[in-house]
C-alpha positions in Angstrom: 2.8 94.9 -132.2 1.8 96.8 -129.0 -1.6 95.2 -128.8 0.0 91.9 -129.5 2.5 92.6 -126.7 -0.1 93.9 -124.2 -2.3 90.7 -124.7 0.8 88.3 -124.4 1.8 90.2 -121.1 -1.6 89.9 -119.8 -1.5 86.2 -120.4 1.8 86.0 -119.0 0.4 88.0 -115.7 -2.7 85.3 -115.5 -0.3 82.4 -115.7 2.1 84.1 -113.2 -1.1 84.3 -110.6 -1.7 80.5 -111.5 1.8 79.5 -110.4 1.8 81.9 -107.2 -1.7 80.2 -106.3 -0.3 76.6 -106.7 3.0 77.8 -104.7 1.2 79.7 -102.1 2.3 77.0 -99.2 6.0 77.9 -100.2 5.6 81.5 -100.3 3.3 81.9 -97.3 3.2 78.7 -95.6 5.1 77.7 -92.3 6.8 74.3 -91.8 4.0 71.7 -92.0 5.5 68.8 -90.6 8.5 67.0 -89.9 10.4 64.6 -92.2 9.1 61.5 -90.6 5.6 62.7 -91.1 5.8 63.9 -94.5 7.7 60.8 -95.6 4.7 58.5 -94.7 2.5 60.6 -97.1 4.7 62.3 -99.5 1.9 63.4 -102.1 -0.1 65.5 -99.2 3.1 67.1 -98.4 4.5 68.3 -101.8 5.0 71.8 -102.2 5.2 72.6 -98.4 7.6 73.1 -95.9 9.4 70.2 -93.9 11.8 70.4 -91.1 14.2 67.7 -89.9 16.8 67.9 -87.2 20.2 66.4 -88.2 22.0 64.5 -85.7 24.5 62.3 -87.7 25.5 62.0 -91.3 27.0 59.0 -93.0 28.7 61.2 -95.9 28.1 62.3 -99.3 27.2 59.9 -102.1 26.3 62.0 -105.2 26.7 65.5 -106.8 24.6 66.7 -109.6 23.9 69.9 -111.3 21.3 72.0 -109.7 18.7 73.2 -112.5 15.9 75.9 -112.2 13.7 75.6 -115.0 16.4 73.8 -117.2 19.0 76.3 -116.7 22.0 75.1 -114.4 22.3 77.4 -111.5 24.8 75.5 -109.4 25.4 71.9 -107.6 23.3 69.7 -105.5 25.0 67.5 -103.0 23.2 64.5 -101.7 24.0 63.1 -98.2 22.9 60.0 -96.3 21.6 60.9 -92.7 21.5 58.6 -89.8 18.4 59.2 -88.0 17.2 59.2 -84.4 15.7 55.6 -84.9 18.6 54.2 -86.7 17.4 54.4 -90.3 18.7 56.2 -92.8 17.5 58.9 -95.3 18.6 60.9 -98.3 19.3 64.8 -98.2 20.1 67.2 -100.7 21.6 70.7 -100.1 22.9 73.2 -102.3 24.6 76.0 -100.2 28.2 75.9 -99.3 27.6 76.5 -95.7 25.2 73.6 -95.7 27.6 71.2 -97.4 30.5 72.2 -94.9 28.2 71.7 -91.9 27.2 68.0 -93.5 31.0 67.4 -94.3 31.9 68.3 -90.6 28.9 66.2 -89.2 29.9 63.2 -91.2 33.6 63.5 -89.8 32.3 63.7 -86.3 29.8 60.9 -86.8 32.8 58.4 -88.1 34.8 59.4 -85.3 32.0 58.2 -83.0 31.6 55.1 -85.1 35.4 54.2 -85.0 35.3 54.8 -81.1 37.7 57.9 -81.2 35.0 60.1 -79.4 32.4 58.8 -77.1 29.8 60.9 -78.6 29.1 62.8 -82.1 30.9 66.1 -81.4 28.9 68.3 -83.3 25.7 70.4 -82.5 22.6 69.1 -84.3 21.0 71.4 -86.8 17.4 71.7 -88.1 17.0 72.1 -91.9 14.0 73.2 -93.7 13.1 71.7 -97.0 10.7 69.7 -99.1 10.0 66.0 -99.7 10.6 64.9 -103.2 11.4 61.7 -105.0 14.9 61.1 -106.0 16.3 61.7 -109.6 17.2 58.2 -111.0 21.0 58.9 -111.1 21.1 60.0 -107.5 19.0 56.9 -106.6 21.6 54.5 -107.9 24.3 56.1 -106.1 22.4 56.0 -102.9 21.6 52.3 -103.3 25.2 51.6 -104.2 26.3 53.6 -101.1 24.1 51.8 -98.9 25.6 48.5 -100.4 29.1 49.7 -99.6 28.2 50.7 -96.0 26.6 47.1 -95.5 23.3 48.9 -94.8 20.4 46.6 -96.0 16.9 45.5 -94.8 18.4 41.9 -94.3 20.9 43.6 -91.8 18.0 45.0 -89.9 18.0 48.5 -91.2 15.2 50.7 -92.4 16.4 52.7 -95.5 14.1 55.5 -96.3 14.0 56.7 -100.0 12.0 59.9 -100.0 14.4 62.7 -100.6 14.6 65.7 -98.2 15.6 68.5 -100.6 17.0 71.5 -98.9 18.0 73.4 -101.9 15.3 75.9 -101.8 14.5 78.6 -99.4 11.5 80.7 -98.9 13.6 83.7 -99.6 15.0 82.3 -102.8 11.3 81.0 -103.9 10.0 84.7 -103.3 12.9 86.4 -105.2 12.3 83.7 -108.1 8.4 84.6 -108.2 9.0 88.2 -108.0 11.5 88.0 -111.0 9.1 86.2 -113.1 6.6 88.7 -112.2 8.7 91.5 -113.6 8.3 90.1 -117.2 4.8 90.6 -117.7 4.7 94.0 -115.8 7.4 95.4 -118.0 5.6 94.1 -121.2 2.5 96.1 -119.9 4.4 99.0 -118.8 6.1 99.2 -122.5 2.7 98.9 -124.0 1.2 101.8 -122.1 4.2 104.0 -122.4 4.3 103.5 -126.3 0.5 103.9 -126.3 1.0 107.3 -124.4 3.8 108.4 -126.9 1.5 107.5 -129.8 -1.2 109.5 -128.7 0.7 112.4 -128.2 2.3 112.3 -131.5 -1.1 112.1 -133.2 -2.2 115.0 -131.4 0.8 117.0 -132.4 2.4 115.4 -135.6 5.1 118.1 -135.7 6.6 117.1 -132.3 9.6 115.1 -132.1 9.7 112.6 -129.2 13.1 111.3 -128.3 13.7 108.6 -125.9 15.0 109.8 -122.5 
């Protein structure tokens, strides 16, 4: 049983190393590009950090469960961002403070659009995230929201579909990787401790070894 556990732990450790290799840009890399640059070549910037400065927001259009490895860990909130060039883009956050900021930015944006203020009375904020494809459910809501707001190519708008996903952070990614790493390390430790006890017991069969 101990040998089997040791083999499984070593294989898990090798798998962990492989995952770290492919996630190296998220763990060790800096910001690789802005959203505008990454959206032009999504495949080249997958698994890399991307930045964008939000100056205006047109509101939340969807909310979904946030899942990490098929386990629900919270909620994802999808917002439509009004960009510098007048186009719109989808953005996703999960932190409470990010949601609160975007809700306030949306209120300030509509106050400006409704003529209540001469400018958007909210400080811009730079977000860090990744570029991804939108889930099909969120995409349907995105298209519907564009339709509700009268945003379309026929009206002269540019609609971007590459999602700016800000639900993960470098700290969260490192913490997740470290947590996963503990599984094979724990297995290997148990194997060596058990093997050491068995060796001592074989050397002195009359001794009693109780767990401490």
